[in-house]
N, C-alpha and C positions, 0 to 999 in steps of 0.2 A: 136560743142563741148559744153558741159555743165559742170557744176561743179561736182566734184566727191568727195563727203564728206568722203566716206569710204577710198578712196585713200589718202586723206589728213590726216585722222586720222592715217593711217598706216605710212604716211610720218612723222607725228609728233613723233611717237615712234622711227622710224629710225633716225630722226634728233637728238633726245635725246641721243640715243646710239652713234651716230657719234660725237656729241659734247663732250660727256664724253671721247670718244677715243682720240679726238684731244687734250683735256686738260690733259689727263693722260700720253700721250706719251712724252718721253724725246727726244728733238731734237738732242741730241748728235750723236748717231749712226743710228737713225731712221728718219732722216730728210726727206727722200723720202716718208716714210710711213705717216709722219705728214702732208706733203703737199697733199698726196693722200686723206687722210681722210678729210682734210680741203676742198679740191675741191669737194669731194663727198657730204659733208655737204651743201656747197653752191649750188650744183646742185639739191639736194633734196628740199631745201628751194625754189629755183627758180622754179622748176617744180610744186611744191605744190601751190605756189603763182600764177603761170601762170594759173593753172586749177581752182583755187578758191582763189580770192584775200582776202577773209575773213580769210584765213590762217594767214595773217599778224596780224590780230586783235586777233584771238583766240589761236594762238600759239606763234608767234614771240614776241609780246609785253609781254605776261606773262612770257615767257622764259627769256626775257631781265630783267624783274623785279626780277625773282628768281636769276638770275646771280648777279644782284646788291645786293640783300640781302646776297648772299653767300660772296660777296666781303666785305660787311660791317661787316659780322660775321667772317672775316678772314679765310674763308674756300676756298677762291679762290684768286689767285694772280691777281695783276693789269694787268699783261701781258696776262694771260688766259682770263680775262674779256674782254680786248680789242680785242683779237683774236676772241673770240666767238661772241662778239658784231659786229665786222666787218663782219664776215662770215654771220651772220643773216641779217645784213643790205644790204650787197652786193647781197646776194641771193634773198632777197625780191625785191630789185630794179631791178635786172635782170629778175625776174619773171614778174614784172609789165611791163617791157619793152618788154618781149617776147609775151605779149598779143597783142601787136600792129600788128605784121605780121599775127597773127592768128585771127584778128578781124572779118574777114568775116565768120569764122567758129564758133565763140563764140556766143552762144545763149543769155547769160546774159552778158551785158556790165558792165564795172566797175561802171558806174553811177547807175546801178541797185543795187549795193552793198553799195556804198558810197553816202548817202543822206546828203551831207554837208549843203544843204539849210535848213534841218530840225534839225540840231545839237542843236540849242537853245532849241527847244521844247523837244528834247530827253534828254538833260541835266536837264531841269526843271522837267521832268517826273521822272527821276531817283533820283534827289535830293528829290522830294516829297516822293518817295518810301523809301529812306533811312530815311528821317525825320519821316515818319509814323512808320517805324520799330523801330527807337530809342525812340518813344513815349511810348513804353511798356517795362516792365521789361524783358519779354520773348524775345523781339526783341533785346534789349541791350545784353542780355546773348548770344543770337544766333550770333550776330555780333562779340562779344568778343571771343567766342569759335572758330568761323571761322577764325578770324584774328590770334588768338593764335595758332591754328593748322597750318595755313599757315606759320607763322614765325617759329614755332618749326620744322616743316617738312623741311623748307628751310635751317634753321641753322644746322640741324643734317645731312644734305646731304654732303657727301664727294665727291669732284670732283677730 
């Protein structure tokens, strides 16, 4: 088994749709459907994380950040934030745990993805990159525009 990038990209799109469905359903008469969508979301996150642990970094963490921004901007209730965060965390943990029984079939191990021993050098490199970018007017404008678009897009999203 190797990583499947296209599958996890499709999984990210499916996860977004399911998260939206989970957060827009009213649990009054649709409790069974809410639970089904919640379990499906956790299942997709688990499968994507199992096949590619980088999914946790390039989808789950940014999705969590967007959910936090939506909460701060009052576009998302605390209950919905907790539900979505729990689904993402449980799905990610389950996916990492599911890698264990399939370890003999996995070509790339988790250590191939997570180079924690190099985290200091990586953080220093990225700090230099940001510093170099902020050293120019164009760089400052670029980062401000990017941050502004991210905040505007997140705050305008209705969940």
